[in-house]
N, C-alpha and C positions, 0 to 999 in steps of 0.2 A: 421827304420824310415817308417813313412807312406809313401802311393804312394798319399796321396791326391795333390789337384793343389796348386801350389805354389802360393802364394799371397804375395807383397812385399808391405810394409809400410813405411815411414816418422816415425820415433818415435817420435822425439819431434813432429811432426802434431798430430801423434798420441794421446799425451799424453793430447795436448792442446784441443781436438776434436775427438773423435775415432768415432764419428755415421755416419760419409759421407763415410769411410770406411769401415765399418760394413755393412752400408746399401747395399755397391755394393758385398761385401761378400755375403751376405744373396742373393742377386738378382744373382750371379754368379757363387761365390762357397762357396754355404753352409757351408762345408767342408772342410777347407784350410790350407796348409801348411804354416807358418809364419816365415820368416827365420830369421827375424829380433827380434823375441822371441824364437826360437827355440823348438815353438811347433807346434801341430794341433790344430786348434779352430773351435770349434763348433757355430755357431752364431745362428741358426735358433728354435725358443722355443719350439717346439715341439721334437725334437730331443735329445734338452737337458733334456727333461722331461720325456722321456723314458730314454736314454741311463746313464742320473745319477744315478738310480736305479739299474742299473749294475755295484755292487760294485765287481761281480767274473770278472769283464773285465776291469772297468773304476774304478781303485782302491784308495782311499784317503791314501793309506796305502804306505808312500815314506820315504824309511829310509834315503835317502839321498836330498831328500827335503830341501830346504831353511828355512821350518818352524822349522822341525826337528831337522836340524842342530843348529839353533839359539835360540831355543824357547824350545826344549824339546820335546816329545813325547805324545803331548796330543790327546785329544780324538779326534778333528776333523782328524787329519790324523792316524784312527783307522776304521777298517768296521766290522758289522758283532756284536759277543757276547762282543768283546773288548769295542766297542766303546756304545753300547747300555748301559753295566754295569757302564762305568764313565758318562754316559749322565744321568742316572737314578740318581746315586749317587748325581749328581750336582741340579737334578730337583726341589728338596725342596727350593732350594734356589731364582727360579725363576719361579716358579709354578704361574697359573694365580691365584690363592688362596693369594699367597704370596705376590704378587706383587700387590694386587687389598687391602689386609689387611694392609700390612707393610709399601712397598714403595711408593705407591703413595701418601701417607701421609708425608713420608721423601722428596721425590721429590717437593711437591708442597711449604715446606718449605726452600728447597734449593731457589727454584724460586723467593719466595715472597723475600728473602733478598737478593739477587742480585736484584733485582727488584727497592726493597727500595733504596737500594746505587746508583742504575743507572737515576733512573725517575731524578733525578734532573737537571743533568749535560745537556741534551737537543740532545746531540748528541754520537755516540760511533760507534766503529767496532764492529756489534753485533757479530762477531764470535770469538772475543775476549774477549767482554767484557758481552758477555750470554751464548749463543751456547756450548764456552767453559769450562766455569767456570760448567756450571747447569750439561753437562753432564758428566764431573770429580768427581763433589763432589757427583752425582746420585753414580756413578760406586765405589767411594770409599767406599761409605757401604755395596753396593751388593757383594763385594768381600771380605770386611772384612777390607780392607787396608785404614782404618781411621788413620793412622798415617803419610799417606803420603800426601804431598800439593797437591793442584790440579793443579798446573803449573807441578810438575814433573807426575802426571798420564797422563795428555795430551802428556808431550815432551815424554815419554818411548814409549806411545802407539803408536804415530808416528815413531818412530827412528824402533818400530819392525814392522812395517806396510812398512816403507823403505825398511827395509831388509828382509822382506820375500819376496815383489817384487823388489831384486836387481838382478835381473834376468843379469847385465851387468858386474856385478860384482866391483862393487865400493866400493874400501876398506876403503874409510872413513866412507860410509856408513853403511859397515858390524861393523865398532868399535862402532860407536854408537849405535848399536843395541846390540853390548855385553855389553858395559855401560850400557846402560836401562835394561837388563835382571839379570844384577849383581844388579841393587838397587832394582827391584824388589824381589830377593829374601832376600835381606837384612829387606827389610820391613817386607816381610812375618815371618821370622825369629823374628823379634820383637813384631806381633802380638801375635802369636801361643801362648806363655802363658797366653794372653789375653784373646782370646775367648775360652781357655781349662777352665777357670775361669772361665766367664761369657757367656756362650754356645747363639748363636744368629741363622738368619736364613743365615746369609751370606754366603757366597760362601764357604769361607774358614774353617769356623765353619762347613757346615754340610759335607764337604769331610773328617775333621780331624774324626769328629762322624761317619763316613761311615768306617773308618781303610781304605780308600785307602794311596797308598804306597806316601811317601814325594814326590819323585820324580815326578809322575803323577798328585799330587795336585798344585807342583809349575808349571809345566806345562799347567795344564789347566788354572791356575789362569790368566799365560799369556794371554793363549788364550782368556781369557775374557777380558782382557782388550787390546789388540790388535782389536778388533771388540766392543767392548763395548763402546770405548768412540768416535772412529769415527764414526760409523755408526750412532746413535741419534746425534754427533756435527752437523757433515755433514747434517742430516736431518733438523735440527731446524733450522740451516741459511739457506739451500736449499731451503725447504719449504717457508720459512720465504721471500726468495726475489722472488719465484715464484709465491706469492702471491702478493707481490709489484710492479713487474714486468705484472702481469694480474689480473689490478683490477675486473676485470668484475667476476673472480672466488671468489674475495673476498668478493663483494659482494654477491654471491649465501652464503655463509658461513653467513656474517649477518643479511643476511635475513630468514637464518633459511632450506633454500632450501637442504643443504650439511650440514654434520657433519666435523669438526676438522680430525676424523680418516680418511674420505675419502681424507683430503686434503693430510695426511701422506702416505695413500695407493696409489694414484696417483703420488707424486712427488718419490714413492719409485721403483715405476713402469716406470717416466721418466726418472730418472736419479741417478740410483741406487746406491747407496754409495758403496757397496760390487760388484763392474761389472765382476769379473772373479772368479771362485773355477778350481784349479787345479787336474789334477788325473795322476796315473800312468798306462798304460795300462800292466795288470799282465799276460793275454796270447792273443794268437792269436784273430785277430776278425776281421769279415769284415760289414762292416755297407754303405747303399749307395754308393756301387763299390768301398769303401774305406778301404784297408787291413791293419791292423794295428798290428805292431809287440811289446812284451813284453818289458817294459821299454821305450816305447814313451812315450811324457808328451804330455799330452792333459789337454787345456783349454777350461773350458764351462763357455762360455760370459753370464752371463746374463745379465749385461748392453744392448746387440742388443738383446735377445731375450726376452725382456719386449718393445721391438719398432719393432717387428717382423709384417708385414703389413697383414701375413697371421690370425693373430691371435686380433691387436688392429688395429682398425681406427685411420686414420690421428694419427701414433702412434707418431711423432714428436711435437703433439699438446698437452700442460697442459691443462687436462679439470678433475676437480675433479668430475662431473658428471658421469664418464666413467665407466662401468664395469670394474674392476682391477681384477677378480677374476681369470684370466691366467697368472696374474704378478709372477713370481716367484723370486723375490727381494730379498726374504730370502731361497732360494734354494728350491728344488722338493721335495728331496728323504729321506734318512734317517739321512740325516746330514743337514737338515733342522736348522734354527737358533735356537739354546736354549735357548738366550736372545731375541727372539722377543715380547713376551708379555709383558717385561719391558720396550722394546725401543719404541712400542707402547704406552704405558703408559705415559712416559715420554715426549713423542712427541706430540702426539695427547690428553690426559689429562688433562698438565701440562701446556710444555712450549710453543706451539702456540696460546690457550686462554689465557694464562696469558700476554704473551707480547704484545697479540694485543688489551688487553683489559686495561692496564696498561700505554701501551706508544700511547698516544694519537695522532692523524694524522702522523703516521707513515709513514715514505717516504723515499726513498733514497736520499742519497748526492751527487746529481750530480759533485760536486769538483772532484771525485775518481771513475775510472770504478771498477766494482764488476769482480775479475779473477776468473776463475774454470780449474781446472784441474784433471788429472787422466785417466789411463784407468784400473787400474786392482783396483784402489779404487778412485771414484770419489768427489770431493765435492769443493764449495767455498772456495777461498784463503783469501778472506778479504766480508764485508759485509757494506760498510759504509752507513749511516741512521740517519736522523733528526727526531724530533718529536717535537710537540706541537707546540706554536705561530710561528710567524718569516717565 
């Protein structure tokens, strides 16, 4: 175990709002062992930015980690050549060119269809009525699992996310995760002969064409689903909420003094949907006076890094005009999110401009409070809104 100073947290409070505790850690103990999480956490942006690249020390290869055990050995849990080989095999499905030439058009079609059905209603929970189905329908196309219902895509993604963040060992959470991975395996089995007969730019199709073994294909598709659903889903609903609660920022966009991509980048900095990335210590290491031993567990807290006072002025403020270049919402090292281009397109090119163009006089429904939670993954739990007259 590392000899980092201990920092105790109240887990329910940390889940509800981790930022006060993280700010205190950045100030007092930037590298701290948190007994309640069983891990040493890095909270400063520059420490994470440099040490995440030290894959010889802080390894993504975690044979006994929850992600490996529950979802299979995917490329996120591999380092070096093993990681790059699988990443390059997936790249044709999520490259900037593929996103521009194929996915944006399909993303827009899904958004238009969902908004056609939603617009006459005048009120909804946008998490469930727009962000969730849009993200899931887009992800069905990108993964190649178009045989799934969007409801299953979301539920199975959430079950895997809950499973890999289940550091307290809740058996019900583990069981839901196993059920989700079984459902995804069945969907993959059904679609293999379809994409072999009719190849396309989906992840399943390009991985099959690359010759990647089926165990890795299954694991990497589960990886794409676990992050590819919640991150854009939570960014869509979260960025919408941020603009509705900061009308002066929405005015900046509408006056064309900022772009929708600025909204996305600032929201991802302000409330990173993926707040943390775990690592396994591979060899003895000393950093900033803290000694690490092999098999220690480390959490790189991206959500904390993105509110580091040393890198961002007034970091708790949502400001779409700020310089977000130092944000590491998508990671900083070789494991930089492979789906970042698709996520940006879905949220900034399609979801946000379509939503605010179609739902006139969009506003919060004050009859129900907005709820938000999570420390490993963080997002809105609901977003009750109204639009139109009244």
